[in-house]
C-alpha positions as CSV (number, residue, x, y, z in Angstrom):
1,X,80.2,163.4,153.6
2,X,81.4,160.2,152.1
3,X,82.5,160.0,148.5
4,X,80.7,157.4,146.7
5,X,83.2,154.4,146.1
6,X,85.0,153.8,142.8
7,X,83.9,150.1,141.7
8,X,86.9,147.9,141.6
9,X,88.4,146.3,138.5
10,X,86.9,142.9,138.9
11,X,83.2,144.5,139.5
12,X,83.6,146.7,136.6
13,X,84.9,143.0,134.5
14,X,81.5,141.6,135.9
15,X,79.4,144.3,134.5
16,X,81.0,144.4,131.0
17,X,80.6,140.5,131.0
18,X,76.9,140.9,132.0
19,X,76.4,143.6,129.4
20,X,78.0,141.4,126.8
21,X,75.9,138.4,127.9
22,X,72.6,140.4,127.8
23,X,73.4,141.9,124.2
24,X,74.4,138.8,122.9
25,X,71.1,136.9,124.0
26,X,69.0,139.9,122.8
27,X,70.5,139.5,119.2
28,X,70.1,135.6,119.3
29,X,66.5,136.4,120.1
30,X,66.1,138.4,117.1
31,X,64.5,137.6,113.8
32,X,66.8,136.4,110.9
33,X,66.4,137.4,107.3
34,X,64.8,133.8,106.9
35,X,62.3,134.8,109.5
36,X,61.4,138.4,107.7
37,X,61.1,136.8,104.6
38,X,58.7,133.9,106.1
39,X,56.7,136.9,107.9
40,X,56.4,138.9,104.9
41,X,55.1,135.7,103.2
42,X,52.4,135.1,106.0
43,X,53.5,131.9,106.9
44,X,52.5,130.2,109.9
45,X,54.8,131.5,113.0
46,X,57.4,129.0,114.1
47,X,56.3,129.0,117.8
48,X,53.0,127.5,118.8
49,X,49.9,129.7,119.8
50,X,49.3,130.2,123.6
51,X,46.5,132.0,124.8
52,X,45.7,133.2,128.2
53,X,42.3,135.2,128.0
54,X,43.2,138.6,128.4
55,X,46.6,139.0,129.4
56,X,47.1,140.8,132.7
57,X,43.8,142.2,133.3
58,X,40.1,140.4,134.2
59,X,38.3,139.0,131.3
60,X,35.1,138.7,132.8
61,X,32.5,136.8,130.2
62,X,34.8,138.0,127.2
63,X,37.9,135.8,127.1
64,X,36.7,134.2,123.7
65,X,37.2,137.6,122.6
66,X,40.8,138.1,123.9
67,X,41.7,134.5,122.7
68,X,40.5,135.5,119.0
69,X,42.7,138.7,119.6
70,X,45.7,136.5,120.8
71,X,45.3,134.4,117.4
72,X,45.7,137.5,115.4
73,X,48.5,139.0,117.5
74,X,50.3,135.6,117.3
75,X,50.3,135.6,113.4
76,X,51.2,139.2,113.1
77,X,51.0,141.0,109.9
78,X,50.6,144.6,108.6
79,X,49.7,147.5,110.7
80,X,46.5,147.7,109.2
81,X,45.7,144.2,110.3
82,X,46.8,145.0,113.7
83,X,44.3,148.1,114.0
84,X,41.6,145.6,112.6
85,X,42.4,143.0,115.2
86,X,42.2,145.8,118.0
87,X,39.1,147.2,116.6
88,X,37.4,143.5,116.6
89,X,38.3,143.1,120.4
90,X,36.8,146.4,121.3
91,X,33.5,145.6,119.4
92,X,33.5,142.0,120.8
93,X,33.9,143.4,124.3
94,X,31.3,145.9,123.7
95,X,28.9,143.0,122.5
96,X,29.4,141.2,125.4
97,X,28.0,143.8,127.6
98,X,30.9,146.1,128.6
99,X,30.7,149.5,126.5
100,X,32.6,151.3,129.1
101,X,35.6,148.9,129.3
102,X,36.0,148.2,125.9
103,X,37.8,151.4,125.0
104,X,40.0,150.9,127.9
105,X,41.0,147.6,126.8
106,X,41.6,148.7,123.2
107,X,43.8,151.6,124.5
108,X,45.8,148.9,126.5
109,X,46.3,146.6,123.5
110,X,47.3,149.4,121.4
111,X,49.9,150.8,123.7
112,X,51.0,147.3,125.3
113,X,50.7,145.2,122.5
114,X,53.1,147.0,119.9
115,X,55.9,145.0,118.1
116,X,58.6,147.3,119.6
117,X,58.3,145.7,123.2
118,X,60.0,142.1,123.4
119,X,56.9,140.8,125.3
120,X,55.2,137.6,125.1
121,X,52.1,139.3,123.8
122,X,53.4,141.6,121.4
123,X,52.1,141.9,117.7
124,X,53.6,138.8,116.0
125,X,54.5,137.0,119.2
126,X,54.2,133.8,117.3
127,X,57.8,135.1,115.6
128,X,61.1,135.9,116.8
129,X,61.7,139.5,118.4
130,X,62.5,142.1,115.7
131,X,59.6,141.9,113.1
132,X,57.4,144.8,112.7
133,X,54.1,145.3,111.2
134,X,55.7,147.8,108.7
135,X,57.7,145.2,107.1
136,X,54.5,143.7,105.8
137,X,52.6,145.5,103.0
138,X,49.0,146.2,103.5
139,X,46.6,143.8,102.7
140,X,45.0,143.8,99.2
């Protein structure tokens, strides 16, 4: 049997530099205290709104439902507002004539749209990564 080769010093240094670069870029992309204050104050997000219908899945005849949902997700806000946006999406898809597809899309946005994922479709995607729905109080 052959033993696994031990990485040489240069390879180890390259991996360390790559990890440092990735860590630095991740921190640079995170929200600042100023962003957190603006988010909590419900200001307009700094990034422009981009909608694409129902991201990664077919939008059949209900792309307007997904575009409205994208607007809510772009703005972000409280966890209660996220639940409401997801309920509205499911209801809109049902009203468009897709009662069996609506709950599947609802599950998809609940799992895939959470603010813990650094994706371009997460809750609050108009803001830098790192803001959470729990950093905003529930609406009055």
